[in-house]
VOGU-3710 file (C-alpha; in Angstrom, 3 decimals, decimal comma):
1> thhhaarprr> 133,475/1,866/137,095  131,648/5,477/136,758  131,013/5,441/140,401  134,533/4,969/141,431  135,691/7,764/138,993  133,333/10,172/140,488  134,883/10,015/143,967  138,185/12,168/143,163  136,162/14,727/141,538  133,797/14,664/144,518
11> ratlalaaaa> 136,704/14,992/147,049  138,296/18,122/144,844  134,837/19,611/145,126  134,630/19,419/148,663  138,224/20,639/149,162  137,595/23,736/146,911  134,464/24,459/149,158  136,235/24,162/152,270  138,932/26,520/150,974  136,195/28,798/150,149
21> vlvgglgtwr> 134,781/28,835/153,592  138,262/29,396/155,081  139,092/32,189/153,019  135,529/33,877/153,565  135,738/33,219/157,369  139,217/34,979/157,235  137,737/38,026/155,438  134,737/38,202/158,020  137,116/38,001/160,697  139,270/40,974/159,129
31> lwprplsyev> 136,006/42,984/158,653  134,521/42,317/162,114  134,961/45,410/164,177  137,344/45,173/167,006  137,763/46,859/170,364  139,706/49,935/170,471  143,285/49,759/171,348  145,181/52,348/173,218  148,905/53,437/173,812  150,022/54,629/177,320
41> rggsgfdgpy> 152,795/57,588/177,281  154,337/58,262/180,597  153,137/56,834/183,922  154,215/53,841/185,862  155,330/52,025/182,544  153,458/48,832/183,465  151,856/46,933/180,665  147,928/46,273/180,949  144,892/48,170/182,200  146,326/49,990/185,095
51> vsasplspae> 147,852/53,430/184,686  149,344/55,353/187,548  150,635/58,913/186,847  153,819/59,620/188,897  153,528/62,572/191,488  155,571/64,920/189,128  154,223/64,169/185,871  151,274/63,275/183,912  150,327/60,164/182,028  148,517/60,043/178,659
61> lifsdgsnlq> 146,183/57,550/176,833  145,751/57,678/173,192  142,832/55,429/171,776  142,770/54,189/168,275  139,765/56,344/167,540  141,568/59,526/168,331  140,173/60,001/171,879  142,692/61,185/174,427  142,721/60,604/178,160  145,352/62,891/180,409
71> adpgcrlrvd> 145,908/61,658/184,019  147,331/64,355/185,934  150,269/63,812/188,423  149,082/61,330/191,228  146,183/60,080/189,229  145,430/56,346/189,256  142,982/54,822/186,722  142,005/51,457/185,129  140,930/50,648/181,701  138,145/48,059/182,669
81> etyrngarvf> 137,057/47,022/179,035  137,205/48,556/175,435  134,594/48,218/172,878  134,579/48,889/169,042  133,116/52,304/169,879  134,176/53,336/173,268  135,543/51,884/176,612  134,906/51,916/180,433  137,455/53,707/182,479  137,658/53,937/186,409
91> vergstttrv> 139,157/56,913/187,860  140,343/55,464/191,031  142,154/58,573/192,309  142,840/62,048/191,167  142,157/64,207/188,125  141,760/63,624/184,381  140,853/65,609/181,372  139,356/63,625/178,592  138,601/64,465/174,796  136,246/61,829/173,369
101> thekasnwtf> 136,014/61,504/169,759  132,242/61,912/168,653  131,045/58,953/166,491  127,470/57,395/165,760  126,623/55,365/168,688  129,619/56,044/170,885  129,852/54,164/174,286  132,087/55,730/176,717  131,537/55,535/180,533  133,796/56,974/183,163
111> vagpfevhvt> 133,355/55,543/186,924  134,340/57,432/189,927  133,359/55,734/193,199  129,357/55,215/192,914  129,175/57,908/189,875  128,941/56,866/186,338  129,552/59,334/183,603  128,032/58,329/180,305  129,647/60,215/177,188  129,012/60,588/173,658
121> gtrfalswdp> 131,331/63,072/172,482  132,870/65,862/174,517  135,679/67,304/176,558  135,423/67,227/180,155  137,851/67,480/183,510  136,946/64,852/186,179  138,519/64,407/189,667  137,699/61,854/192,085  139,136/61,855/195,880  138,255/58,549/197,375
131> lveeidlrli> 139,052/59,450/200,898  136,456/62,042/201,354  134,357/60,411/198,487  133,869/63,660/196,568  133,516/64,008/192,581  134,204/67,217/190,585  133,225/67,232/186,784  133,516/70,285/184,522  132,167/70,130/181,235  134,306/71,822/178,555
141> egsvevrspl> 132,494/71,045/175,405  129,332/68,624/174,801  127,073/67,120/177,509  127,106/63,962/179,772  124,810/62,129/181,875  125,651/61,471/185,441  124,241/58,496/187,397  124,799/58,228/191,094  123,109/57,279/194,393  122,133/60,693/195,173
151> aqgpivvrag> 119,696/61,306/192,785  116,722/59,271/191,403  117,541/59,523/187,871  120,322/60,714/185,299  121,528/64,281/185,656  122,435/65,998/182,356  125,485/68,325/182,416  126,286/70,502/179,541  129,061/72,499/178,268  130,322/75,257/180,746
161> qrfraavssr> 128,622/73,712/183,762  130,007/72,042/186,937  128,846/69,051/188,672  130,023/68,482/192,271  128,725/65,906/194,565  129,862/64,340/197,938  128,600/60,949/199,324  129,323/61,733/203,047  127,183/64,614/203,192  124,748/63,474/200,700
171> slmvtegdgv> 125,067/66,749/198,686  124,885/67,513/194,979  125,065/70,640/193,103  125,004/71,739/189,328  126,385/75,193/188,625  127,875/77,376/186,082  131,720/77,111/185,709  131,906/80,336/187,850  129,944/78,655/190,741  126,610/80,554/190,409
181> pvttavpale> 123,510/78,380/189,844  122,685/77,165/186,260  120,973/80,621/185,626  120,786/83,544/187,974  117,165/84,772/187,436  116,020/83,325/190,973  118,034/83,773/193,876  118,383/80,927/196,638  115,729/80,803/199,158  116,516/81,655/202,747
191> sastpvaavt> 113,502/79,795/204,228  110,430/77,930/202,954  108,353/81,176/203,619  110,591/83,559/201,661  108,979/84,732/198,642  111,038/84,725/195,557  111,050/87,640/193,636  108,770/87,275/190,485  110,376/87,193/187,220  108,533/88,947/184,424
201> pppepapapa> 109,031/87,355/180,923  109,638/89,835/178,134  106,511/90,897/175,973  105,855/88,662/173,067  105,719/90,110/169,681  102,348/90,528/167,850  101,385/87,300/166,046  101,941/87,705/162,142  98,806/87,375/160,050  97,751/83,851/159,237
211> pavapppnpk> 99,066/82,374/155,784  96,714/81,522/153,310  97,762/78,059/153,459  98,295/76,569/156,873  101,646/74,987/157,798  101,700/71,285/158,825  100,781/71,027/162,539  103,201/71,031/165,222  103,100/67,732/166,851  103,739/69,386/170,342
221> gpahrdswqe> 101,193/72,310/169,562  102,293/75,740/168,886  102,586/77,056/172,623  104,493/73,952/173,772  106,910/74,332/176,562  109,117/71,593/177,725  107,646/69,879/180,725  109,385/70,054/184,305  110,400/66,319/183,795  111,874/67,102/180,356
231> lltrgdfesi> 113,663/70,217/181,882  114,854/67,820/184,916  116,302/65,267/182,583  118,344/67,871/180,676  119,721/69,234/183,642  117,912/72,722/183,610  117,032/72,869/187,280  116,922/76,495/187,525  114,050/76,871/184,810  111,910/74,534/186,730
241> vvaanakgld> 112,299/76,968/189,741  111,817/79,876/187,587  108,614/78,566/186,156  107,388/77,825/189,678  107,838/81,107/190,792  106,167/82,482/187,718  103,118/80,668/188,861  103,499/81,383/192,452  105,300/79,257/194,749  102,377/78,755/197,094
251> scvsncaagd> 99,990/78,072/194,447  102,324/75,493/192,719  102,875/73,669/196,114  98,907/73,384/196,680  97,855/72,781/193,162  100,628/71,227/191,061  100,336/67,777/189,885  102,258/65,004/191,728  104,933/64,742/188,935  105,446/68,556/188,601
261> lrsladaary> 106,037/68,950/192,414  108,553/66,088/192,691  110,416/67,568/189,826  110,356/71,112/191,586  111,420/69,107/194,832  114,476/67,717/192,887  115,481/70,848/191,169  115,390/72,737/194,623  117,665/69,888/195,862  120,131/70,112/192,951
271> tgrgdlaekc> 120,336/73,853/193,317  120,958/74,094/197,290  117,259/75,223/198,225  116,758/72,753/200,964  113,559/74,552/202,425  111,897/74,553/199,137  112,647/71,050/198,561  111,321/70,190/202,039  108,124/72,132/201,540  107,427/70,313/198,074
281> llalrqrfpt> 108,256/67,042/199,746  105,773/67,428/202,515  103,215/68,466/200,285  103,540/65,592/198,082  103,074/63,573/201,372  99,950/65,553/202,459  98,304/65,792/198,984  99,164/62,287/197,473  99,221/60,138/200,656  99,142/56,820/198,767
291> gahaaaaafm> 101,307/55,364/195,857  104,964/55,726/194,898  105,214/59,526/195,140  104,482/59,465/198,917  106,907/57,100/199,523  109,705/58,335/197,471  108,883/61,832/199,265  109,584/60,216/202,478  113,138/58,756/201,384  113,836/62,326/199,849
301> lgrthetrnr> 112,981/64,157/203,213  115,268/61,703/204,836  118,135/62,586/202,441  117,312/66,447/202,605  117,514/66,318/206,560  120,682/64,112/206,611  122,285/66,878/204,241  121,310/69,673/206,742  123,011/67,647/209,376  119,626/66,606/211,053
311> pttaqrwyet> 120,254/63,041/211,826  117,188/62,211/214,171  114,747/63,884/211,746  116,535/62,026/208,770  116,461/58,596/210,498  112,477/59,102/210,973  112,128/59,658/207,531  114,367/56,810/206,350  112,221/54,509/208,646  108,993/55,997/207,400
321> ylaespdgef> 110,255/55,025/203,795  111,152/51,293/204,783  107,959/51,035/206,681  105,857/51,949/203,400  108,165/50,393/200,730  110,520/47,658/202,124  111,695/46,626/198,710  111,170/49,780/196,962  113,788/51,620/194,533  115,180/53,614/197,558
331> aaealagkmr> 115,433/50,706/200,126  119,037/50,092/199,927  119,775/53,802/200,248  117,296/54,299/202,897  118,728/51,372/204,952  122,311/52,978/204,578  120,961/56,322/205,547  119,298/54,911/208,641  122,589/53,250/209,561  124,447/56,419/209,082
341> avtttrgpas> 121,951/58,417/211,223  122,059/56,039/214,114  125,955/55,670/213,999  125,769/59,685/214,430  123,398/59,754/217,140  123,898/56,748/219,240  127,171/55,371/217,971  128,591/52,343/215,819  127,316/49,801/218,427  123,964/50,721/218,097
351> akplaleylr> 124,063/50,774/214,218  125,746/47,318/213,899  122,494/45,363/213,478  121,736/47,691/210,536  125,028/47,459/209,149  124,964/43,605/209,160  121,380/43,637/207,601  122,632/45,774/205,066  125,616/43,696/204,325  123,105/40,781/204,097
361> rypqgvhvrt> 120,614/42,286/201,835  122,945/44,201/199,604  126,409/42,263/199,499  127,389/44,215/196,313  125,963/47,567/197,401  127,534/51,173/197,217  128,066/51,129/200,766  129,409/47,943/201,581  132,524/49,553/202,814  130,950/51,828/205,398
371> arkiagve> 128,774/48,767/206,752  131,838/46,598/206,985  133,533/49,287/209,108  130,433/49,792/211,323  129,799/46,034/211,605  133,586/45,539/212,472  134,199/42,833/209,782  136,890/44,309/208,288
//
C-alpha cells in the first residue's frame, strides 16, 4: 500500500522538476545574446538582406547596437549575416558611409570584390566600382585592416588616411587624405639609382641623472624602436623608407636582414616607389637564393612589372615563382598573373590553357570570372 501511495507524490515531483527546467530554459533563451537587428529607411523597399538605393536618394541602415550605414544614391549592398557584436556586409556597387559603434570584441566586416575591410569601431567612407574593380576607402575616425590579393598580409589604414587599389592594374596605395604619401619626409624615387635626401633626426635631449632607485626594466629595452614588420603591420609604410634612408639605401639593400628587406620592398610598393621595390626584391633573390623569401620575391617582381605595364617580364617572374613554389601561398595569384600576361602579349587563345588550369585548381578563386571569360566558358 505504501508503494502505491508514493507514485502520485513522485509524479508531482517530476512535474515540478520539468516545469523548473522549462522556466529555466526560457530564462536562458531570453539571456542568450541575439544577432543584431536592423531597420532600412529608404531604398528599394524590399524586405530582406538586399538594399538598393535609388539613383536619386540614399538609403540608410540603422542597427540595433547604434551603428549606422548610409548607402549613397545608386549604391547596392547586401547584409550577408549579423552577429551579436557585428555584421558582414557586401558592398556590391557604389559608395557607403559607415559609423560602427565601438564595443569590446566587435566583429564587423565589409566586403568589396576581393577586398575585406575588418572594423572594430570607426567611421569611414567606402566605394567599390565592380566594372573597373577599384576600391576607395577613406578613414574618418579609428582604424581598419584591409585584406586583399594585392598584399601578402593585412594593411592597417588609420584616421585621415585613404586606401585605393585597382585589381586590373594590380596597384595599391595608402596616402593621407589630401593625396600625399603617409608622411612627406621622403620624396618618391625616380629611379633605383636616384638617392633619397637624408633625413636628419632632431637632437635628443641630454639624459637625466639616474634615480636613486632604478625603475622597473622596460621589456622592450630603453632604446626600443618598432621593427619594420611592426611598422608594416600598422600601415606606417613611409617610416620604413625613412629608416632605410637614414641607414643608407645601398647599405640596407646590401646588408639588411631578409625580413627587413622584404618589409622595405613592400613599403616601397605600397607608396608607389616601384624602382626601390624592384631593387630590394632583386637583392632578396641574390642574397637569399634559397627559402621562402626568394620565391616570394619572384612573385612580387612579377606583380611589380605587371603594374608597370611590362607583361613579358612579369610573365617570366610569375613562371619563376610557380617553378620554385608550385603550391606556395601565392600560387593562385601567380597563375592568374601569368594568364593575364599571356593574354596581353599573345591573346586569349594562347592564355586559354592557363585559364582552364586556374578554373580546375581554384574553382572558388578571386579570378574565376576573368578565367571563365578567357576560356570562353561563360
